[in-house]
LOVOTI-687596 format. One record per residue (C-alpha): x, y, z; residue in one letter. Coordinates in steps of 0.2 Angstrom, whole numbers, plus 2048, in hexadecimal, padded with zeros to 3 digits. Each point is the difference from the previous one (the first is absolute). Layout:
XYZA...
***
This chain:
C65AB8F34M8087F97F0N8107F7804A80A7F17FBI7F77EF7FFA80B7F480AV7F67F07FDA7F37F87F5A7EF7FE809P8017F280DA7F77EF7FDP7EE800805V8037FA812E7F17FC80AP7FF80D80EL7F580280FP7EF8077FBG8047FF7EDE7F77F67F3S8087EF7FCT7F37FB7F2S80B8077F2G7F180B7FAS7FC812807P7F180180CE7F280D801Q805810807G8088127FCI812804802A8078127FEI8128027FCC809811803L8118027F8S810809806G8058117FAG80480B80FG7F480E805Y7FB8017EER7F87EE802A7F9804811M7F680F7FAL7FB7F87EFF7F97F080AH7F880C80CT7F58067F1G7FE7ED7FBV7F97FB811I7F5810800W7F77FA7F0R7FF7EE805L7F8805810A7F380A7F6E7FC7F17F5L7FD7F580FG80E7F47FCL808802812L7F07FB809G7F87EF805P7F37FF7F2A8047F37F3T8028077EEH7F97F77F1D8088027EFV7F87FC7EFR80C7F57F6R8018017EDS7F47F17FED7F380A809G8017F6811S803808811L80F7FB80AQ802806812S811808803S7FE7FE813G80580D80CT811808804L80B7F4808Q8128077FER80A8107FEI8127FC7FAS80C80F800S8128047FCV80A80F805S7F68117FDG7F17F57FFG8037F9811S800812808L7EE8027FAL7FB7EE804A807800811G7F6810804M7F17F87F8L8027F080BG80380A810L7F080A7FEK7F67F27F8W7F47FD80FK7FD813802E7FC8017EEL7F17F5802A8007FB7EEV7EF7FC7FAG7F880E80AQ7FA8117FAP80D80E800G80F7F47FCL80980D7F4V7FF80E80DD8087F480DR80D7FB7F3Y8058127FDV801804812D8087F0807L80B7FB7F1V80280E7F3V80480E80CR80F7F7809P8067F97EFI8018127F9R80880780FK80E7F37FFL8028047EDA805812806Q8107F8809V8107FC7F7S8077F0806L80B7FA7F1A8028067EEG80A80B7F5K7FD81080AD80E80680CP7F87F780FK7FF7F07F6G8128017FBV805802812M7F77F0804H8097F77F3L811806806L7FB7FB812W7FC7EF7FAN8117FE7F9I808805810V7F47F680BA7F77F27F6P7EF7FC807G7FE810809S7F58087F3V7F47F1802N7FF805813D7FC8127FBH7F27FB7F4I7F87F580DI80080E80CA7F980C7F3A7F27F37FCY7FC7FE812K7FF813802K7F58047F1H7F67F17FDL8007F180BF805804812G8047F180AD7F47F47F6A8067EF7FCT7FA7F37F3L7F47FA80DQ7F68107FED7FC7FC7EEL7EF7F87FDP7FD7ED7FED7F68047F0S8048057F3P8127FA802R80D80D7FEF8117FA7F8V80F80B801I80D7F97F5N813802802A80E7F77F7S80C7F580AN8128037F9L8077F0808Q7F47F47F9S7FA8097F0G7EE7FD805A7F180B805L7FE804812W7EE803805R7FA80980FF7EE7FD806M7F67FF810K7FF7ED801P8127FD7FBY8108077F8M8097F47F4R80D7FC7F3D7FC7F07F8W8127FA802R804807811V7EF7FC809G7F2809809E7FE80A810V7EE7FE806R7F7810807R80F80C7FEP80180F80BT80B8097F4I7FB8137FFS7F68057F1L80D80E7FDA80E7F37FFQ7F67F57F4A7FC80E7F4V812807802A8077EF7FAA7F38007F2S8068117FAS8137FE803A8058037EEF8127FE7FDP80C808802P7F980E80AV7F57F780CL8067EF800A8047F4809P7F27FE80CA8067F380DP7F57F680CL8067F9810S7F77F0805L8037EF809K7FF7EF7FAD7F37FC80CT7F480E7F8D7FE7F47F1Y7F37F27FET80A7F0800P8037F87EFN7F780E7F7S80E8047F4G8047F97EEG8037EE7FCK8117F87FCG80C80D7F9R7F380D801D8007FF813N80880F808L7F87FF811Q81180380AR80A80E806A80580D7F9P7F17FF7F4F7F47FE80FT80880C80CT80680E7F5K7F68017F0P80680E7F5V7F18087F7L7FE80D7F2A7F28087F6D7F37F47FAG8028067EFG8117F77FFV7F67F07FEY7EF8067FAD7FC8127FEN7ED7FD7FCL7FD7F7810G7F87F37F5L8087F0806E7F67FD810T7EF8047F8A8027F87EFY8037EE807K7EF801809R7F280C7FAY7F58007F1Q7FD8137FFT80F80B800L802813800F8128057FDV806812801S8118047F9N809811804A8127FA7FFG80D8097F6A7FE7FE7EDP80F7F97F7F80A80E7F8G8087FD7EFI8128077FEQ8098057F0S811801808N8047F280CV80E80480DP80F7F57FFS806802812D7FE7F080AW7F480880DV7F38087F4R8027F27F3L7FC7F480EG7F180A806Q7F98017EER8027ED7FEC7F67FE811I7F380B7F9D7FE7F67F0V7FE7F080AM7F480780CD7F58077F2N8007EF7F7Q7FA7F7810V7F280E803L7FB7FE7EES7FE7ED802L7F580280FR7F580D7F7K7FF7F57F1R7FA7F180AL7F380B80AL7F98097F1V8007F07F5G7F67F780ED7F480F801L7FD8017EEV7FD7ED7FEA7F480080FG80B7F580BV80080E80DR7F380E802N805811805G80B80E7F8A8118077FFF8058127FFW8118097FED805812805I8088027EEE7F07FA7F6Q7F580B7F5D7EF7FF809I7F97FC7EFA8077EF7FFV7F27FA80CH7F38057F4G7F580580EC7F180C7FCP7FE80F80AQ8127FF807A807810808L80A80B7F5A8127FC802C80B8087F2P80E7F57FBG80D80E802D7FB803812A8007EE805T8117FD7F8A80780E80BR7F97F780FL8087F07FBA811809801Q7FE806812V80E7F980AG7FD7EF808T809805810D7FB806811L8038137FCS7F280C805A7F38037F4K7F78117FFD7ED801802D7FC8027EDS80B7F07FCT7F87F680EQ7EE8057FAE8047FC7EER8077EF804L7F17FC80BI7F58057F2N8097F67F3W7FF7F080AG7EE803803Y7FC8037EEA80A7F27F8V7FB7F380CS7EE8057FDD8027FF7EDA8097EF801A7F37F880CV7F18067F6R8087FD7F0G8067EE803H7F77FA810F7EE806801D7FA80D7F4A7F080280AA80980880EL7FB813802P80B80D7F8S80980C80CP7F9812803R8118087FFG811800807F8047FF813P8098117FEY7FD80F7F4P80C8017F2G8007EF7F9G8117F97FBV80780F7F8G
***
């Protein structure tokens, strides 16, 4: 979810399996932002449409550039996620083998294996402004850290069971992002390793998938902190930063204190932008709200200042991405939950009235239960705007959709 940005992006540090050439390589990366259940549902519609368009499968996709030449985008290599996006990505990764991407019937399997449990979770209040969410907040004040245990248990019950990071596929690589509150850097959970570039890496981690996603979605103050308990011997020797940037020592190694990935990068863009040429970035984070009357008490004034700083960091990332897409430095598309679908200039886009989508952009970015109508409208909106962005900016030759996943559209 949207939260304070504690640090500027880390220097481009060569990481295991990362490009060191300084230029992006062929391949597709999908980035799913934070934003609680709202983002989880919105991205559910996004992946639905990308599956229909064949962009999740093993086939290489060719894109016609402005000069008329064809450029291959390669195949899907990475899905990078934050917070609410990690709930959907974690379930997608866990079921990837059963989905048999590239085989007929993918969408039906996706609905059964991924959409159904995601929607079931969205019926359960875990944290938010409703009475149950307030109780979770009060309990966190009394017993810090206990709410994260509650969230891990809930994620195990409703989505992941006892699965670990080792149950994710080798390809594409799923990257579940959290923020390290000690080092001010990104902590990435993956199958081959989990890592903070300053603290070091742990190879073949057996952390539960529920714990990884709970750390990624531990938005402050309600669900943070998300502590890990590790041993120095778990780490690859000399895998931390260099010189003053090296934090490969206790307590940084043994007791990492994590929070929502959106504290560092709410788009999930950091681990994809440094490597891949084709980027599909889906943003369902909370829009920045203007205030005519700014509170003067220290607590609310401080929060407002944090919101302004967070908005500026997010805006810079968006500008960098969109600028590169427009200039042709990167291929792909960016879409936002608060956009007017018309900005994508896509012919035969699904009808999405601006007043209806604006209301969806105001749905809470918490873990409060969402009724069936809200769930379906959010899924439909993610489906429709991702379709318009991909066909409007990436490949106009892709087929237009037959209709929304659920009756009723977005309004």
